[in-house]
Biopython code that builds the backbone (N, CA, C, O; Angstrom):
import numpy as np
from Bio.PDB.StructureBuilder import StructureBuilder

atoms = [
    (1, "MET", "N", (30.520, 14.058, -6.402)),
    (1, "MET", "CA", (30.837, 13.364, -6.626)),
    (1, "MET", "C", (29.673, 11.893, -5.743)),
    (1, "MET", "O", (28.871, 11.087, -6.217)),
    (2, "VAL", "N", (30.050, 12.105, -4.653)),
    (2, "VAL", "CA", (30.188, 10.460, -4.199)),
    (2, "VAL", "C", (28.856, 11.366, -3.645)),
    (2, "VAL", "O", (28.007, 10.563, -3.259)),
    (3, "ALA", "N", (28.358, 12.858, -3.465)),
    (3, "ALA", "CA", (27.053, 13.684, -2.845)),
    (3, "ALA", "C", (25.551, 13.803, -4.706)),
    (3, "ALA", "O", (24.466, 14.310, -4.992)),
    (4, "VAL", "N", (26.201, 13.282, -5.079)),
    (4, "VAL", "CA", (25.730, 13.498, -6.771)),
    (4, "VAL", "C", (24.907, 11.835, -6.374)),
    (4, "VAL", "O", (23.687, 11.691, -6.448)),
    (5, "ASN", "N", (25.778, 10.822, -6.003)),
    (5, "ASN", "CA", (25.277, 9.264, -6.548)),
    (5, "ASN", "C", (24.159, 9.061, -4.920)),
    (5, "ASN", "O", (23.083, 8.494, -4.725)),
    (6, "LEU", "N", (25.003, 9.763, -4.126)),
    (6, "LEU", "CA", (24.023, 9.883, -2.600)),
    (6, "LEU", "C", (22.433, 10.554, -2.734)),
    (6, "LEU", "O", (21.730, 10.485, -1.725)),
    (7, "VAL", "N", (22.124, 10.906, -3.407)),
    (7, "VAL", "CA", (21.063, 11.746, -4.333)),
    (7, "VAL", "C", (20.596, 11.245, -4.853)),
    (7, "VAL", "O", (19.653, 10.636, -4.350)),
    (8, "ILE", "N", (20.928, 11.074, -6.517)),
    (8, "ILE", "CA", (20.211, 10.702, -7.368)),
    (8, "ILE", "C", (19.624, 8.508, -6.409)),
    (8, "ILE", "O", (18.605, 7.881, -6.698)),
    (9, "GLY", "N", (20.470, 8.160, -5.636)),
    (9, "GLY", "CA", (20.161, 6.830, -4.947)),
    (9, "GLY", "C", (19.306, 6.289, -3.858)),
    (9, "GLY", "O", (19.219, 5.169, -3.354)),
    (10, "LEU", "N", (18.202, 8.351, -3.470)),
    (10, "LEU", "CA", (17.821, 8.403, -2.878)),
    (10, "LEU", "C", (16.895, 8.549, -3.107)),
    (10, "LEU", "O", (15.858, 8.203, -2.540)),
    (11, "GLU", "N", (17.257, 9.633, -4.864)),
    (11, "GLU", "CA", (15.047, 9.479, -5.279)),
    (11, "GLU", "C", (14.932, 8.243, -6.102)),
    (11, "GLU", "O", (14.067, 8.449, -6.953)),
    (12, "LEU", "N", (15.365, 7.213, -6.198)),
    (12, "LEU", "CA", (14.913, 6.248, -6.726)),
    (12, "LEU", "C", (14.627, 5.493, -6.112)),
    (12, "LEU", "O", (13.870, 4.665, -6.619)),
    (13, "ALA", "N", (14.995, 5.313, -4.808)),
    (13, "ALA", "CA", (15.113, 4.566, -3.300)),
    (13, "ALA", "C", (12.552, 4.882, -3.403)),
    (13, "ALA", "O", (11.474, 4.314, -3.579)),
    (14, "GLY", "N", (13.634, 6.945, -2.941)),
    (14, "GLY", "CA", (12.076, 6.840, -3.205)),
    (14, "GLY", "C", (11.815, 6.199, -4.578)),
    (14, "GLY", "O", (12.466, 5.241, -4.993)),
    (15, "TYR", "N", (11.167, 6.587, -5.016)),
    (15, "TYR", "CA", (10.309, 7.047, -6.689)),
    (15, "TYR", "C", (9.997, 4.508, -6.022)),
    (15, "TYR", "O", (8.817, 4.162, -5.972)),
    (16, "ALA", "N", (11.013, 3.455, -5.704)),
    (16, "ALA", "CA", (11.048, 2.641, -6.025)),
    (16, "ALA", "C", (10.000, 1.864, -4.606)),
    (16, "ALA", "O", (9.616, 0.701, -4.480)),
    (17, "LEU", "N", (9.745, 3.337, -3.517)),
    (17, "LEU", "CA", (8.926, 2.595, -2.076)),
    (17, "LEU", "C", (7.817, 2.974, -2.540)),
    (17, "LEU", "O", (6.922, 2.152, -2.736)),
    (18, "GLY", "N", (7.697, 3.964, -2.740)),
    (18, "GLY", "CA", (5.974, 5.016, -3.569)),
    (18, "GLY", "C", (5.535, 3.357, -4.492)),
    (18, "GLY", "O", (4.636, 2.661, -4.020)),
    (19, "ALA", "N", (6.149, 2.986, -5.555)),
    (19, "ALA", "CA", (5.464, 2.223, -6.735)),
    (19, "ALA", "C", (5.278, 0.423, -5.636)),
    (19, "ALA", "O", (4.329, -0.301, -5.937)),
    (20, "LEU", "N", (6.070, 0.050, -4.701)),
    (20, "LEU", "CA", (5.786, -0.572, -3.715)),
    (20, "LEU", "C", (4.207, -0.323, -3.099)),
    (20, "LEU", "O", (3.093, -0.793, -3.329)),
    (21, "GLY", "N", (4.991, 1.060, -1.851)),
    (21, "GLY", "CA", (3.702, 1.383, -1.702)),
    (21, "GLY", "C", (1.548, 2.071, -2.801)),
    (21, "GLY", "O", (0.469, 2.518, -2.412)),
    (22, "GLY", "N", (2.067, 1.757, -3.903)),
    (22, "GLY", "CA", (0.497, 1.753, -4.049)),
    (22, "GLY", "C", (0.575, 0.171, -5.571)),
    (22, "GLY", "O", (-0.142, -0.344, -6.429)),
    (23, "VAL", "N", (1.329, 0.117, -5.254)),
    (23, "VAL", "CA", (0.927, -1.869, -5.628)),
    (23, "VAL", "C", (0.362, -2.134, -4.296)),
    (23, "VAL", "O", (-0.847, -1.950, -4.157)),
    (24, "LEU", "N", (1.077, -2.547, -3.278)),
    (24, "LEU", "CA", (0.235, -2.339, -1.962)),
    (24, "LEU", "C", (-1.077, -2.404, -1.333)),
    (24, "LEU", "O", (-1.516, -3.403, -0.762)),
    (25, "ILE", "N", (-1.655, -1.341, -1.460)),
    (25, "ILE", "CA", (-2.572, -0.685, -1.520)),
    (25, "ILE", "C", (-3.882, -0.631, -2.873)),
    (25, "ILE", "O", (-5.104, -0.492, -2.818)),
    (26, "PHE", "N", (-2.902, -0.816, -4.040)),
    (26, "PHE", "CA", (-4.124, -1.579, -4.987)),
    (26, "PHE", "C", (-4.583, -3.158, -4.992)),
    (26, "PHE", "O", (-5.296, -3.626, -5.880)),
    (27, "MET", "N", (-3.949, -4.109, -3.596)),
    (27, "MET", "CA", (-3.731, -5.485, -3.604)),
    (27, "MET", "C", (-4.695, -5.071, -2.429)),
    (27, "MET", "O", (-5.738, -5.700, -2.606)),
    (28, "GLU", "N", (-4.795, -4.266, -1.283)),
    (28, "GLU", "CA", (-5.835, -3.939, -0.345)),
    (28, "GLU", "C", (-7.052, -3.601, -1.166)),
    (28, "GLU", "O", (-8.021, -4.170, -0.664)),
    (29, "PHE", "N", (-7.433, -2.803, -2.377)),
    (29, "PHE", "CA", (-8.706, -2.434, -2.568)),
    (29, "PHE", "C", (-9.604, -3.354, -3.395)),
    (29, "PHE", "O", (-10.794, -3.166, -3.648)),
    (30, "PHE", "N", (-8.450, -4.901, -3.966)),
    (30, "PHE", "CA", (-9.288, -5.673, -4.831)),
    (30, "PHE", "C", (-9.392, -6.554, -4.083)),
    (30, "PHE", "O", (-9.572, -7.641, -4.633)),
    (31, "GLN", "N", (-9.314, -6.572, -1.747)),
    (31, "GLN", "CA", (-9.198, -8.451, -1.616)),
    (31, "GLN", "C", (-11.444, -8.113, -1.144)),
    (31, "GLN", "O", (-12.194, -7.138, -1.201)),
    (32, "GLU", "N", (-11.590, -9.555, -0.748)),
    (32, "GLU", "CA", (-12.294, -9.932, -0.524)),
    (32, "GLU", "C", (-12.802, -10.198, 0.422)),
    (32, "GLU", "O", (-12.968, -11.414, 0.332)),
    (33, "PRO", "N", (-13.566, -9.561, 2.213)),
    (33, "PRO", "CA", (-13.631, -8.952, 2.817)),
    (33, "PRO", "C", (-14.130, -11.150, 3.140)),
    (33, "PRO", "O", (-14.566, -12.071, 2.449)),
    (34, "THR", "N", (-13.530, -10.875, 5.058)),
    (34, "THR", "CA", (-14.458, -11.771, 5.573)),
    (34, "THR", "C", (-15.686, -12.101, 5.903)),
    (34, "THR", "O", (-16.255, -13.040, 6.461)),
    (35, "TYR", "N", (-15.962, -11.055, 5.398)),
    (35, "TYR", "CA", (-17.426, -12.020, 5.712)),
    (35, "TYR", "C", (-17.993, -11.150, 4.195)),
    (35, "TYR", "O", (-18.827, -10.250, 4.300)),
    (36, "VAL", "N", (-17.440, -11.545, 2.876)),
    (36, "VAL", "CA", (-18.518, -11.678, 2.757)),
    (36, "VAL", "C", (-18.151, -13.355, 2.465)),
    (36, "VAL", "O", (-17.071, -13.943, 2.524)),
    (37, "GLU", "N", (-19.852, -13.964, 2.047)),
    (37, "GLU", "CA", (-19.037, -15.832, 1.106)),
    (37, "GLU", "C", (-19.618, -15.844, -0.233)),
    (37, "GLU", "O", (-20.574, -15.085, -0.389)),
    (38, "TYR", "N", (-19.192, -16.638, -1.367)),
    (38, "TYR", "CA", (-19.950, -16.749, -2.810)),
    (38, "TYR", "C", (-20.365, -17.665, -2.343)),
    (38, "TYR", "O", (-19.590, -18.159, -1.524)),
    (39, "ASP", "N", (-21.748, -18.443, -2.532)),
    (39, "ASP", "CA", (-21.681, -19.755, -3.184)),
    (39, "ASP", "C", (-23.082, -19.866, -3.841)),
    (39, "ASP", "O", (-24.293, -19.651, -3.783)),
    (40, "PRO", "N", (-21.174, -20.752, -5.034)),
    (40, "PRO", "CA", (-21.700, -21.070, -6.541)),
    (40, "PRO", "C", (-23.115, -22.303, -6.392)),
    (40, "PRO", "O", (-23.776, -22.993, -7.168)),
    (41, "ASP", "N", (-23.078, -22.152, -5.504)),
    (41, "ASP", "CA", (-24.683, -23.519, -6.146)),
    (41, "ASP", "C", (-25.420, -22.495, -6.667)),
    (41, "ASP", "O", (-25.898, -22.454, -7.800)),
    (42, "PHE", "N", (-25.518, -21.483, -5.617)),
    (42, "PHE", "CA", (-26.965, -20.661, -5.827)),
    (42, "PHE", "C", (-26.538, -19.264, -6.820)),
    (42, "PHE", "O", (-27.175, -18.341, -7.327)),
    (43, "ASN", "N", (-25.639, -19.525, -6.794)),
    (43, "ASN", "CA", (-24.935, -18.405, -8.036)),
    (43, "ASN", "C", (-24.721, -16.135, -7.317)),
    (43, "ASN", "O", (-24.416, -15.053, -7.818)),
    (44, "GLY", "N", (-25.094, -16.628, -6.109)),
    (44, "GLY", "CA", (-25.304, -14.921, -5.013)),
    (44, "GLY", "C", (-23.673, -15.304, -3.213)),
    (44, "GLY", "O", (-22.960, -15.876, -2.389)),
    (45, "TYR", "N", (-24.318, -14.248, -4.008)),
    (45, "TYR", "CA", (-23.314, -13.898, -2.250)),
    (45, "TYR", "C", (-23.956, -13.808, -0.690)),
    (45, "TYR", "O", (-24.861, -13.054, -0.331)),
    (46, "THR", "N", (-23.395, -14.569, -0.053)),
    (46, "THR", "CA", (-23.825, -13.951, 2.025)),
    (46, "THR", "C", (-23.397, -13.358, 2.164)),
    (46, "THR", "O", (-22.472, -13.109, 1.391)),
    (47, "ILE", "N", (-23.623, -12.604, 3.202)),
    (47, "ILE", "CA", (-22.906, -11.633, 4.438)),
    (47, "ILE", "C", (-23.446, -11.730, 5.416)),
    (47, "ILE", "O", (-24.643, -11.545, 5.633)),
    (48, "ASP", "N", (-22.575, -12.053, 6.178)),
    (48, "ASP", "CA", (-22.246, -12.454, 7.374)),
    (48, "ASP", "C", (-22.029, -11.358, 8.538)),
    (48, "ASP", "O", (-21.695, -12.204, 9.368)),
    (49, "ILE", "N", (-21.993, -10.792, 8.876)),
    (49, "ILE", "CA", (-21.848, -9.539, 9.126)),
    (49, "ILE", "C", (-21.814, -9.205, 10.980)),
    (49, "ILE", "O", (-22.585, -8.534, 11.666)),
    (50, "SER", "N", (-21.081, -9.673, 11.203)),
    (50, "SER", "CA", (-21.022, -9.051, 13.045)),
    (50, "SER", "C", (-20.046, -7.892, 13.121)),
    (50, "SER", "O", (-18.996, -7.743, 12.496)),
    (51, "PRO", "N", (-20.783, -6.877, 14.277)),
    (51, "PRO", "CA", (-20.371, -5.721, 13.765)),
    (51, "PRO", "C", (-17.982, -6.210, 15.005)),
    (51, "PRO", "O", (-16.990, -5.631, 14.564)),
    (52, "GLN", "N", (-17.923, -6.616, 15.517)),
    (52, "GLN", "CA", (-16.785, -6.949, 15.992)),
    (52, "GLN", "C", (-16.108, -7.250, 15.492)),
    (52, "GLN", "O", (-14.985, -6.809, 15.735)),
    (53, "GLU", "N", (-16.312, -8.325, 14.316)),
    (53, "GLU", "CA", (-15.863, -8.829, 13.036)),
    (53, "GLU", "C", (-14.940, -8.242, 11.631)),
    (53, "GLU", "O", (-14.441, -8.591, 10.562)),
    (54, "VAL", "N", (-15.177, -6.944, 12.667)),
    (54, "VAL", "CA", (-15.448, -6.365, 10.819)),
    (54, "VAL", "C", (-14.410, -5.197, 11.455)),
    (54, "VAL", "O", (-14.366, -4.447, 12.430)),
    (55, "ARG", "N", (-13.270, -5.670, 9.774)),
    (55, "ARG", "CA", (-11.828, -4.828, 9.959)),
    (55, "ARG", "C", (-12.163, -3.893, 9.116)),
    (55, "ARG", "O", (-12.978, -4.429, 8.365)),
    (56, "GLU", "N", (-11.920, -2.153, 8.608)),
    (56, "GLU", "CA", (-11.413, -1.933, 8.152)),
    (56, "GLU", "C", (-10.441, -2.236, 6.867)),
    (56, "GLU", "O", (-10.738, -2.477, 5.697)),
    (57, "HIS", "N", (-9.040, -2.123, 7.586)),
    (57, "HIS", "CA", (-7.469, -2.244, 6.747)),
    (57, "HIS", "C", (-6.876, -3.677, 6.941)),
    (57, "HIS", "O", (-6.931, -4.400, 7.935)),
    (58, "THR", "N", (-6.435, -3.840, 6.019)),
    (58, "THR", "CA", (-4.883, -4.300, 6.919)),
    (58, "THR", "C", (-4.412, -4.148, 6.479)),
    (58, "THR", "O", (-4.459, -3.199, 5.697)),
    (59, "TRP", "N", (-3.122, -5.320, 6.631)),
    (59, "TRP", "CA", (-1.562, -4.858, 6.778)),
    (59, "TRP", "C", (-1.039, -4.232, 5.010)),
    (59, "TRP", "O", (-0.009, -3.643, 4.680)),
    (60, "LEU", "N", (-2.186, -4.649, 4.206)),
    (60, "LEU", "CA", (-1.121, -4.441, 3.218)),
    (60, "LEU", "C", (-1.350, -2.678, 3.250)),
    (60, "LEU", "O", (-0.719, -1.666, 2.945)),
    (61, "GLY", "N", (-2.406, -2.980, 3.709)),
    (61, "GLY", "CA", (-3.111, -1.033, 2.966)),
    (61, "GLY", "C", (-1.717, -0.097, 3.780)),
    (61, "GLY", "O", (-0.995, 0.708, 3.191)),
    (62, "ARG", "N", (-1.603, -0.528, 5.444)),
    (62, "ARG", "CA", (-0.869, 0.282, 6.474)),
    (62, "ARG", "C", (0.527, 0.534, 6.157)),
    (62, "ARG", "O", (1.259, 1.468, 6.486)),
    (63, "LEU", "N", (0.829, -0.934, 5.146)),
    (63, "LEU", "CA", (2.066, -1.119, 4.578)),
    (63, "LEU", "C", (2.401, -0.283, 3.270)),
    (63, "LEU", "O", (3.431, 0.201, 2.802)),
    (64, "GLY", "N", (1.117, -0.332, 2.906)),
    (64, "GLY", "CA", (1.125, 0.455, 1.257)),
    (64, "GLY", "C", (1.380, 2.454, 1.526)),
    (64, "GLY", "O", (1.914, 3.419, 0.978)),
    (65, "GLY", "N", (0.366, 2.009, 3.041)),
    (65, "GLY", "CA", (0.828, 3.731, 2.782)),
    (65, "GLY", "C", (1.171, 4.218, 3.151)),
    (65, "GLY", "O", (0.962, 5.412, 2.934)),
    (66, "PHE", "N", (2.523, 3.572, 4.593)),
    (66, "PHE", "CA", (3.181, 4.104, 5.316)),
    (66, "PHE", "C", (4.706, 3.595, 3.873)),
    (66, "PHE", "O", (5.384, 4.571, 3.552)),
    (67, "SER", "N", (4.970, 2.691, 3.406)),
    (67, "SER", "CA", (5.582, 2.605, 2.327)),
    (67, "SER", "C", (6.047, 4.464, 1.570)),
    (67, "SER", "O", (7.164, 4.978, 1.533)),
    (68, "ILE", "N", (4.660, 5.070, 1.055)),
    (68, "ILE", "CA", (4.356, 6.026, 0.355)),
    (68, "ILE", "C", (4.671, 7.408, 0.536)),
    (68, "ILE", "O", (5.073, 8.279, -0.235)),
    (69, "ALA", "N", (4.264, 7.376, 2.273)),
    (69, "ALA", "CA", (4.825, 8.132, 2.920)),
    (69, "ALA", "C", (6.375, 8.179, 3.156)),
    (69, "ALA", "O", (6.929, 9.236, 3.460)),
    (70, "LEU", "N", (7.071, 6.969, 3.002)),
    (70, "LEU", "CA", (8.415, 6.913, 3.052)),
    (70, "LEU", "C", (8.940, 7.788, 1.925)),
    (70, "LEU", "O", (9.611, 8.806, 2.089)),
    (71, "GLY", "N", (8.544, 7.256, 0.720)),
    (71, "GLY", "CA", (9.188, 7.533, -0.440)),
    (71, "GLY", "C", (9.018, 8.532, -0.167)),
    (71, "GLY", "O", (10.017, 9.153, 0.195)),
    (72, "PHE", "N", (7.527, 9.349, -0.177)),
    (72, "PHE", "CA", (7.751, 10.945, -0.221)),
    (72, "PHE", "C", (8.697, 11.494, 0.624)),
    (72, "PHE", "O", (9.007, 12.561, 0.094)),
    (73, "ALA", "N", (9.190, 11.384, 1.426)),
    (73, "ALA", "CA", (9.509, 11.646, 2.446)),
    (73, "ALA", "C", (11.409, 11.740, 2.202)),
    (73, "ALA", "O", (12.002, 12.775, 2.504)),
    (74, "LEU", "N", (12.197, 10.449, 1.601)),
    (74, "LEU", "CA", (12.963, 10.466, 0.866)),
    (74, "LEU", "C", (13.053, 11.794, -0.845)),
    (74, "LEU", "O", (13.943, 12.476, -1.353)),
    (75, "LEU", "N", (11.448, 11.507, -1.167)),
    (75, "LEU", "CA", (12.522, 12.550, -2.976)),
    (75, "LEU", "C", (11.950, 13.956, -1.487)),
    (75, "LEU", "O", (12.834, 14.219, -0.672)),
    (76, "PHE", "N", (11.348, 14.271, -1.410)),
    (76, "PHE", "CA", (11.395, 15.425, -0.469)),
    (76, "PHE", "C", (13.011, 16.141, 0.129)),
    (76, "PHE", "O", (13.550, 17.234, 0.307)),
    (77, "LEU", "N", (13.353, 14.239, 0.305)),
    (77, "LEU", "CA", (14.699, 15.229, 1.029)),
    (77, "LEU", "C", (16.463, 14.852, 0.076)),
    (77, "LEU", "O", (17.635, 15.100, 0.360)),
    (78, "SER", "N", (15.692, 14.076, -1.236)),
    (78, "SER", "CA", (16.429, 14.428, -2.110)),
    (78, "SER", "C", (16.879, 15.792, -3.067)),
    (78, "SER", "O", (17.792, 16.149, -3.810)),
    (79, "THR", "N", (15.425, 16.351, -2.443)),
    (79, "THR", "CA", (15.295, 17.276, -3.497)),
    (79, "THR", "C", (16.522, 19.162, -3.095)),
    (79, "THR", "O", (17.069, 20.105, -3.668)),
    (80, "PHE", "N", (16.193, 18.413, -1.393)),
    (80, "PHE", "CA", (16.888, 19.724, -0.717)),
    (80, "PHE", "C", (18.511, 19.052, -0.778)),
    (80, "PHE", "O", (19.481, 19.748, -0.477)),
    (81, "LEU", "N", (18.615, 17.944, -1.109)),
    (81, "LEU", "CA", (20.191, 17.970, -0.866)),
    (81, "LEU", "C", (20.772, 18.353, -2.572)),
    (81, "LEU", "O", (21.951, 18.708, -2.589)),
    (82, "ALA", "N", (20.243, 18.323, -3.618)),
    (82, "ALA", "CA", (20.333, 18.370, -4.856)),
    (82, "ALA", "C", (21.260, 20.723, -4.887)),
    (82, "ALA", "O", (21.535, 21.264, -5.958)),
]
sb = StructureBuilder()
sb.init_structure("model")
sb.init_model(0)
sb.init_chain("A")
sb.init_seg("    ")
for serial, (resi, resn, name, xyz) in enumerate(atoms, 1):
    if name == "N":
        sb.init_residue(resn, " ", resi, " ")
    sb.init_atom(name, np.array(xyz, "f"), 0.0, 1.0, " ", f" {name:<3s}", serial, name[0])
structure = sb.get_structure()
């Protein structure tokens, strides 16, 4: 009985981590870059960019990807324990 509860707990934890990672990556995609500024007076955007300041990903995306990977690993483990 304990083994069944452990497997179900691992499976649910995997689903939860995957969902959390998906939300974090979703938030990563909709962030406005720091080098883009909106000017309401002219109703337009200005781009002030230098190659040293550009970041490809933030910590939200990195943590989201790690959470998804960990969630898949837990699901994989729970499949073999079942």
